[in-house]
KEZATOR-401092 format. One line per 5 residues: number of its first residue (from 0); for each residue x, y, z of C-alpha. Coordinates in pm, whole numbers, plus 50000, padded with zeros to 5 digits. Each point is the difference from the previous one (the first is absolute). Example, Ala and Ser with C-alpha at 12.3 -4.5 7.8 and 13.67 -1.06 7.14 Angstrom:
% residues 2
0	51230/49550/50780; 50137/50344/49934
***
This chain:
% residues 329
0	48704/99156/73788; 50069/50333/49829; 50125/49997/49643; 50321/50190/50115; 50096/49767/50263
5	49929/49708/49780; 50209/50140/49702; 50285/50063/50259; 49980/49630/50128; 50003/49876/49645
10	50322/50199/49922; 50171/49876/50301; 49903/49634/49933; 50133/50040/49642; 50319/50171/50117
15	50056/49718/50251; 49949/49721/49739; 50228/50177/49752; 50282/50029/50262; 49968/49657/50169
20	49826/49767/49764; 49898/49654/50140; 50343/49874/50073; 50040/49836/50360; 50385/49980/50112
25	50116/49684/50185; 50250/50012/50270; 50187/49713/50157; 50047/50012/50385; 50003/50392/49978
30	50220/50202/50250; 49816/50263/50182; 50127/50264/49784; 49889/49822/49686; 49661/49970/50153
35	49989/50343/50120; 50045/50112/49631; 49666/49809/49909; 49822/50175/50297; 50109/50337/49874
40	49866/49936/49637; 49694/49807/50147; 50009/49734/49730; 49891/49621/50057; 50290/49782/50000
45	50037/49620/49987; 50258/49890/50262; 50155/49643/50008; 50232/49858/50253; 49773/50070/50312
50	49952/49670/50169; 49824/49989/50320; 50003/49654/50172; 49620/49961/49919; 50112/49962/49641
55	50158/49646/50061; 49783/49891/50292; 49654/50079/49931; 49846/49695/49818; 49632/49867/50133
60	50154/49743/50241; 50220/50256/50177; 49737/50269/50039; 49736/49759/50118; 50252/49844/50249
65	50109/50340/50131; 49662/50153/50029; 49812/49694/50129; 49654/50087/50147; 50084/50382/50026
70	49716/50206/49887; 50056/50236/49702; 49760/50281/49862; 49926/49954/49635; 49777/50213/49750
75	49718/49824/49847; 49803/50119/49692; 49760/49846/49754; 50229/50075/49691; 50341/50100/50122
80	49963/50369/49986; 50048/50127/50358; 50029/50374/50062; 49824/50070/49651; 49710/50169/49824
85	49708/49751/49966; 49646/50028/49878; 49733/49904/50248; 49671/49838/49943; 49851/50340/50018
90	50203/50122/49714; 50221/50236/50202; 50373/49988/50003; 50188/49951/50324; 50338/49992/50147
95	49986/49658/50145; 50234/49866/50270; 50030/49606/50050; 49877/49795/50277; 50265/49910/50236
100	50019/49631/50132; 50230/49826/50227; 50130/49672/49866; 50348/49806/50020; 50273/50018/49754
105	49926/49632/49906; 49626/50118/49921; 50129/50283/49797; 50222/49801/49782; 49744/49730/49941
110	49755/50254/49896; 50256/50160/49760; 50025/49657/49817; 49831/49991/49667; 49630/49965/50021
115	49659/50109/49868; 50022/50366/49892; 49663/50051/50171; 50158/49947/50336; 50071/50299/50216
120	50346/50136/49988; 50232/50026/50294; 50309/50241/50008; 50224/50092/50269; 50034/50369/49950
125	49964/50183/50329; 50243/50275/49930; 50028/50108/50351; 50359/49911/50081; 49882/49635/50035
130	50376/49900/50071; 50157/50302/50138; 49851/50365/50067; 50200/50302/50109; 49756/50076/50272
135	49906/49638/50095; 50137/49713/50204; 50150/49725/49791; 49881/49735/50248; 49634/50074/49896
140	50067/49911/49640; 49776/49702/49896; 50318/49879/49814; 50231/50020/50312; 50128/49637/49897
145	50106/50120/49647; 50184/50328/50114; 50347/49833/49988; 49965/49952/49637; 49919/50366/49927
150	50242/50300/50063; 49858/50287/50188; 50131/50229/49727; 50188/50014/49668; 50347/50111/50078
155	50079/50201/49686; 49645/50152/50005; 50011/50108/50364; 50358/50155/49951; 49898/50176/49698
160	49680/50137/50147; 50147/50058/50348; 49711/49828/50175; 49831/49653/50093; 49709/49878/49817
165	49643/50114/50121; 49866/49654/49939; 50102/49642/49883; 49728/49806/49844; 49940/49643/49880
170	49773/49914/49703; 49867/49659/49910; 49741/49936/49729; 49931/49838/49647; 49912/50126/49658
175	49645/50082/50090; 50119/50273/50240; 50022/50337/49830; 50113/50316/50142; 49826/50315/49852
180	50182/50301/49859; 50104/50225/50284; 50300/50188/50126; 50188/50004/50332; 50191/50280/50180
185	50276/49758/50067; 50330/49916/49856; 49946/49617/49936; 50230/49715/50005; 49804/49700/49850
190	50159/49666/50006; 49833/49670/49846; 50096/49689/50207; 49790/49748/49792; 49809/50027/49680
195	49960/50290/49766; 49880/50356/50046; 49872/50239/49696; 50030/50364/50052; 49820/50261/49781
200	50149/50321/50093; 49905/50376/49929; 50228/50300/50108; 49844/50273/50205; 49981/50209/49674
205	49718/49763/49885; 49792/49991/50306; 49736/50215/49839; 49962/49709/49738; 49875/49779/50287
210	49692/50213/50045; 49951/49995/50367; 49637/50025/50136; 49854/50018/50347; 49811/49676/50090
215	49785/49905/50294; 50154/49745/50238; 49892/49639/50041; 50128/49667/50139; 49953/49641/49905
220	49843/49826/50299; 49900/49648/50067; 49683/50034/50212; 49993/49637/50107; 50258/49705/49989
225	50015/49803/49686; 49800/50292/49808; 50123/50188/49705; 50151/50341/50047; 49783/50299/49960
230	50089/50352/49883; 49883/50212/50281; 50002/50385/49963; 50156/50189/50322; 49796/50248/50208
235	49943/50325/49803; 50225/50174/50243; 50303/49799/49875; 50222/50237/49789; 50008/49926/49619
240	50308/49855/49847; 50203/50166/49729; 50099/49723/49742; 50089/49919/49639; 49698/49937/49794
245	50216/49797/49760; 49917/49635/50062; 50261/49841/49773; 50282/50215/49891; 50117/49719/49754
250	49693/50092/49795; 50085/50298/49776; 49649/50095/49946; 49986/50107/50379; 50280/50239/49961
255	50061/50327/49833; 50226/49966/49700; 50269/50207/50207; 50044/49717/50241; 50299/49783/49930
260	50023/49712/50256; 50316/49811/50095; 49968/49635/50065; 50269/49803/50210; 50006/49645/50114
265	50150/49900/50325; 50121/49629/50051; 50133/49839/50312; 50310/50164/50120; 49938/50327/49823
270	49908/50339/50168; 49829/50320/49875; 50071/50339/50116; 49676/50187/49961; 50036/50375/50078
275	49727/50180/50213; 49721/50130/49792; 50019/49751/49711; 49674/49852/49915; 49986/49605/49969
280	49770/49717/49894; 50116/49662/50137; 49915/49642/49883; 50188/49653/50072; 50050/49669/49837
285	49939/49689/50215; 50037/50017/50366; 50227/50302/50068; 50178/50102/50331; 50150/50346/50031
290	50147/50236/50259; 50013/50380/49986; 50166/50254/50206; 49829/50342/50009; 50226/50302/50078
295	49829/50339/50053; 50074/50251/49736; 50171/50314/50064; 49734/50281/50050; 50251/50276/49988
300	50108/50180/49690; 49770/49980/49665; 49922/49612/49984; 49693/50019/50211; 49876/50311/49852
305	50036/49867/49649; 49819/49694/50072; 49703/50192/50164; 50009/50246/49685; 49991/49699/49763
310	49715/49833/50174; 49795/50301/50061; 49771/50111/50280; 49755/49768/50134; 49715/50284/49989
315	50022/49976/49630; 49956/49620/49962; 49665/49894/49841; 49753/49758/50140; 50054/49651/49888
320	49629/49945/49953; 49933/50309/49821; 50095/50096/49644; 50326/49815/49905; 50112/50267/49750
325	50257/49944/49730; 50287/49770/50039; 50228/50328/49991; 49870/50148/50327
***
């Protein structure tokens, strides 16, 4: 990264911090107009009073009874870090996707119960509109028997944005499941149904602090039943993945001094509005179930242009297995 560009990004980060601080506003059952104001300033917002039926229904007994023997696709990793940078036995760093296994809801909840920390980690995190998808057929959802408990859209968000969600997702995991720091091109409405979620947030103006690199792609693969997962590099023709090299943004030694993370904890019945382009690292306490509604961000105007400028061109991103450079570039 050029010195001039880095100086510009530092100034933008500092100015944003000075104007906005770390304060997160709380709204109670917002009207579309109230929510639209938060979209306009693109600030994370804690929302209370949004209570889908799942909030009062989804205990283990109900989920197991409703889902029965229906198969569901679940991510499996050795350590709980799916879609994350991992060092292979050959010493190289890879962006590694999880093994996907098909089990029942009862099996999943049993595996999420407290157990030996050396056991593999299961996390329902398919992120593909596993409940509803704008281009999909709801009858094909693996969670068809739970759809009556989840609204297809969030009324005040849909009215404010003037569109329906692109995807609605279900997340089920425990405190060993960690989502590595990343950003999404969606306006995100994220509701905790059970348990507790911990978000560490960075505005788009601090994306440069997260030191993106290019990494070769790999997957965890179980070569035979009842054997351990093996990190398996993908074919050399598979495109490299652009990803943050910061493994734990809660560790200040991994970040430049200019980075000012914002921490927020969501409990059952609470919702986070996470604007498009905001970087986030997510953990949870105990068995946690959550829902999220992804709305496409508006590509017109300056929003998309600014996010691309702040993130920078892919051509200039260093190799993750090369010289890491300093924390400020």
